[in-house]
C-alpha positions as CSV (number, residue, x, y, z in Angstrom):
1,I,0.0,0.0,0.0
2,T,1.1,3.5,-0.7
3,N,-0.1,7.1,-0.5
4,I,1.4,8.0,-3.8
5,Q,-1.5,8.5,-6.2
6,S,-1.6,7.1,-9.7
7,G,0.1,9.5,-12.1
8,E,1.8,11.6,-9.4
9,Q,5.3,12.8,-10.2
10,L,8.1,11.9,-7.7
11,V,10.6,14.6,-6.9
12,M,13.3,15.5,-4.5
13,Y,12.8,19.0,-3.2
14,K,15.9,20.9,-2.2
15,Y,15.8,23.5,0.6
16,Q,16.3,27.1,-0.5
17,Q,17.8,28.3,2.8
18,Q,19.9,25.3,3.7
19,W,21.7,22.5,1.9
20,G,20.0,19.1,1.5
21,T,16.6,17.7,0.7
22,W,13.2,17.5,2.4
23,A,13.4,13.8,2.9
24,G,17.0,13.2,3.7
25,H,20.2,14.7,5.1
26,S,20.1,18.5,5.3
27,G,21.4,21.5,7.1
28,Y,18.2,21.5,9.3
29,G,19.3,18.2,10.9
30,D,16.0,16.3,10.4
31,D,17.0,12.8,11.3
32,K,13.7,10.8,11.2
33,F,11.0,10.6,8.5
34,A,7.7,8.9,8.7
35,E,4.7,8.2,6.4
36,L,1.2,7.7,7.8
37,F,-0.8,4.8,6.6
38,S,-4.5,4.7,7.4
39,G,-7.4,2.3,6.7
40,A,-5.5,-1.0,6.7
41,T,-7.2,-4.2,7.9
42,Q,-7.4,-4.1,11.7
43,N,-5.3,-7.3,12.1
44,T,-2.3,-6.6,9.9
45,K,1.3,-7.7,9.7
46,L,3.9,-5.4,8.2
47,Q,6.4,-7.4,6.3
48,G,8.7,-4.7,5.0
49,I,8.8,-1.5,3.0
50,Y,9.9,-0.3,-0.4
51,L,11.8,3.0,-0.5
52,G,12.0,5.1,-3.6
53,V,15.7,6.1,-3.0
54,G,17.0,9.2,-4.7
55,K,20.4,9.5,-3.0
56,A,22.6,6.9,-1.3
57,Y,26.1,8.0,-0.7
58,A,28.0,6.2,2.1
59,S,31.0,8.1,3.5
60,N,32.4,4.8,4.9
61,A,31.7,1.1,4.9
62,S,29.7,1.2,8.1
63,S,27.3,4.1,7.1
64,K,23.7,3.1,7.8
65,I,20.1,4.1,8.1
66,S,17.4,2.5,10.2
67,I,14.1,1.3,8.8
68,K,11.4,1.9,11.4
69,A,7.7,1.4,12.2
70,W,5.7,3.3,14.8
71,N,2.1,3.0,16.2
72,S,-0.4,5.7,15.3
73,G,-1.4,9.0,16.9
74,S,-1.4,12.6,15.7
75,V,2.3,12.0,15.1
76,P,4.4,8.8,15.2
77,G,4.2,7.2,18.6
78,T,5.8,4.1,20.2
79,Q,8.4,2.5,18.0
80,L,7.3,-1.0,17.0
81,A,10.3,-2.2,15.0
82,S,13.7,-1.1,13.7
83,K,16.2,-2.6,11.4
84,D,19.7,-1.2,10.4
85,V,20.6,-1.3,6.8
86,L,23.9,-0.2,5.2
87,I,23.6,2.7,2.9
88,S,25.8,0.9,0.4
89,N,23.1,-1.7,0.0
90,F,20.7,0.8,-1.6
91,S,20.5,1.6,-5.3
92,P,19.7,5.2,-5.9
93,G,17.1,5.9,-8.6
94,H,15.2,2.7,-7.9
95,W,12.7,1.2,-5.5
96,N,14.6,-0.7,-2.8
97,Y,12.9,-3.4,-0.7
98,V,13.8,-3.9,3.0
99,P,12.1,-6.6,5.0
100,F,11.8,-6.3,8.7
101,T,13.5,-9.1,10.7
102,A,10.1,-10.5,11.7
103,P,6.6,-9.4,10.7
104,V,5.4,-6.4,12.7
105,N,1.9,-6.4,14.2
106,V,0.2,-3.0,13.3
107,G,-3.3,-1.7,13.6
108,S,-5.4,0.0,11.0
109,N,-3.3,3.2,11.3
110,F,0.5,3.2,11.6
111,Y,3.6,4.9,10.5
112,V,6.7,3.6,8.7
113,G,9.8,5.4,7.7
114,F,13.5,5.7,8.4
115,Q,16.2,7.3,10.5
116,I,19.4,8.8,9.2
117,Y,22.6,9.8,11.1
118,Y,24.9,12.8,11.1
119,N,27.9,11.3,13.0
120,N,30.2,10.6,10.0
121,S,32.7,13.0,8.4
122,P,32.2,13.7,5.6
123,L,28.5,13.3,6.0
124,D,26.5,10.5,4.4
125,T,23.9,11.6,1.9
126,F,20.7,9.6,1.9
127,A,17.3,10.8,0.6
128,V,14.1,9.4,-0.8
129,Y,11.7,10.8,-3.3
130,N,8.3,12.3,-2.4
131,A,5.2,13.2,-4.3
132,V,5.1,16.6,-6.0
133,N,3.6,19.3,-3.6
134,R,-0.2,18.9,-3.9
135,G,-0.8,22.5,-2.6
136,S,-3.0,23.6,0.4
137,G,-6.0,21.9,-1.1
138,G,-4.2,18.5,-1.1
139,F,-3.5,16.0,1.6
140,N,-0.2,15.3,3.5
141,T,1.0,12.1,5.0
142,A,4.7,12.9,5.4
143,Y,6.3,13.8,8.8
144,A,9.8,14.8,9.9
145,Y,11.6,14.8,13.2
146,E,13.3,18.2,13.8
147,N,14.6,19.9,17.0
148,G,13.3,17.1,19.2
149,A,9.7,16.9,17.9
150,W,7.7,15.5,15.1
151,H,6.2,17.9,12.5
152,A,3.8,17.2,9.7
153,W,5.1,18.6,6.4
154,S,1.9,20.6,6.1
155,E,3.2,22.8,8.9
156,W,5.7,24.0,6.3
157,N,3.2,24.3,3.5
158,M,4.3,21.0,1.9
159,Y,1.4,18.6,1.1
160,S,3.0,15.4,0.0
161,S,3.7,11.7,0.7
162,L,7.0,9.9,1.0
163,A,7.9,7.5,-1.7
164,I,7.2,4.5,0.5
165,Y,5.2,1.3,-0.1
166,A,4.3,-0.7,3.0
167,V,4.1,-4.4,2.3
168,V,1.4,-5.7,4.6
169,C,-0.9,-8.7,4.7
170,P,-3.9,-9.2,6.9
171,T,-3.8,-11.8,9.7
172,S,-6.6,-14.0,10.5
173,T,-8.6,-14.0,13.8
174,D,-9.2,-17.7,13.4
175,N,-6.6,-20.5,13.2
176,T,-4.9,-19.3,10.0
177,E,-1.1,-19.9,10.2
178,I,1.2,-17.4,8.6
179,L,4.0,-19.0,6.6
180,N,7.3,-17.3,5.8
181,T,9.8,-20.0,5.0
182,E,10.8,-21.6,1.7
183,K,10.3,-25.0,3.2
184,D,6.5,-24.3,3.4
185,I,5.9,-22.7,0.0
186,L,8.2,-22.7,-3.0
187,L,7.7,-20.1,-5.8
188,F,10.0,-20.4,-8.9
189,P,11.5,-19.1,-11.1
190,N,11.9,-15.6,-9.6
191,P,12.4,-13.4,-11.5
192,S,10.0,-14.7,-14.1
193,K,9.2,-13.8,-17.7
194,G,5.5,-14.2,-16.8
195,Q,5.1,-17.9,-16.1
196,F,6.1,-19.4,-12.7
197,Y,5.2,-22.2,-10.4
198,I,4.0,-22.6,-6.9
199,D,4.6,-25.8,-4.9
200,P,2.8,-25.6,-1.5
201,F,4.3,-28.9,-0.2
202,I,0.8,-29.9,1.1
203,K,-0.2,-33.5,1.9
204,N,-3.9,-33.1,2.1
205,N,-6.8,-32.2,-0.3
206,D,-7.1,-28.5,0.6
207,N,-7.6,-26.2,-2.4
208,L,-4.9,-23.7,-3.2
209,N,-6.1,-20.1,-3.5
210,V,-3.7,-17.8,-5.4
211,S,-4.2,-14.0,-5.8
212,V,-1.6,-11.6,-7.4
213,F,-1.5,-7.9,-6.7
214,D,0.5,-5.1,-8.3
215,I,2.5,-2.6,-6.3
216,L,-0.5,-0.3,-6.0
217,G,-2.6,-3.1,-4.4
218,K,-4.8,-3.8,-7.5
219,E,-5.6,-7.5,-8.0
220,V,-4.4,-8.7,-11.4
221,Y,-4.9,-12.5,-11.1
222,R,-7.0,-14.9,-9.0
223,K,-7.4,-18.7,-9.3
224,V,-8.4,-21.6,-7.2
225,F,-6.5,-24.9,-7.8
226,V,-8.2,-28.1,-6.8
227,N,-6.1,-30.9,-5.3
228,P,-2.7,-29.2,-5.7
229,A,-1.0,-32.0,-3.8
230,Q,-0.3,-33.7,-7.1
231,G,2.6,-31.3,-7.8
232,P,3.5,-27.6,-8.5
233,V,0.8,-25.4,-10.1
234,S,1.5,-23.1,-13.0
235,I,0.7,-19.3,-12.9
236,D,0.7,-17.4,-16.2
237,L,1.1,-13.7,-16.0
238,S,2.6,-13.2,-19.4
239,N,-0.1,-10.7,-20.3
240,I,0.8,-8.2,-17.6
241,E,3.4,-5.4,-17.5
242,K,6.8,-6.1,-16.1
243,G,7.4,-5.0,-12.5
244,I,7.1,-6.1,-8.9
245,Y,4.0,-8.1,-7.8
246,F,2.8,-9.7,-4.6
247,V,1.5,-13.3,-4.6
248,K,-1.0,-14.2,-1.9
249,I,-1.1,-17.9,-1.4
250,Q,-3.6,-19.7,0.9
251,C,-4.1,-23.4,1.3
252,G,-6.4,-24.5,4.1
253,N,-5.4,-22.6,7.2
254,K,-1.9,-21.7,5.8
255,L,-1.3,-18.2,4.4
256,T,1.7,-16.4,3.0
257,T,2.5,-13.5,0.7
258,R,5.5,-13.6,-1.6
259,K,7.1,-11.0,-3.9
260,I,7.9,-11.8,-7.5
261,S,9.6,-9.8,-10.3
262,I,8.1,-10.0,-13.7
263,I,10.7,-9.3,-16.5
264,K,10.2,-9.2,-20.2
């Protein structure tokens, strides 16, 4: 899920009175950035995030940022999860995926984002893109931590969203088991030119329900496979555009979501 709207341009705004960008290292010293997500399913697990990285210069081999999740309030609240990532692992000009160490339980409203550090000399340079300013009549979901407090960008007349996709999947309130290991579900080949296979390693007669979603959350494929215990099932996405997709797989009370890259 993302707050970037279809067709919106992604930009990196530079400050006029200081060096740096709105969503990264700057002379203002903002060191945490958060994006508000609202309206998710009440019982949701956050798997990771995609960052639209614009700049990723590491001044030394240990330079890092921290990916974070916070619970919701008028501003980011209690930290729910944090994971350090080397800046050198990011590819600027691309969407970069960072999974959390373990799925994070979040409510219907939550924040995700990142923390940067100013303790290296020369300074690291890390920044992400954001949506073009929507103006005072638009909405804002971006927040920055400056001078010991969180501020909505709208306080500074910037109405935008950070280039962040939160990868979430709903959890069940019944006996559904969330699977995350290759020994439970095998998806191959990945990347794929459009056709790939799923082997759920099941030993019973449960049907296999497969749904595929694009990065904006739109369902592009759905099929129910009967008696998949006979072997891997084939998924054909050769008629869709190349890109990143998410495959939701459910068999009986077992559920998982996997990422796949479609290449042409």
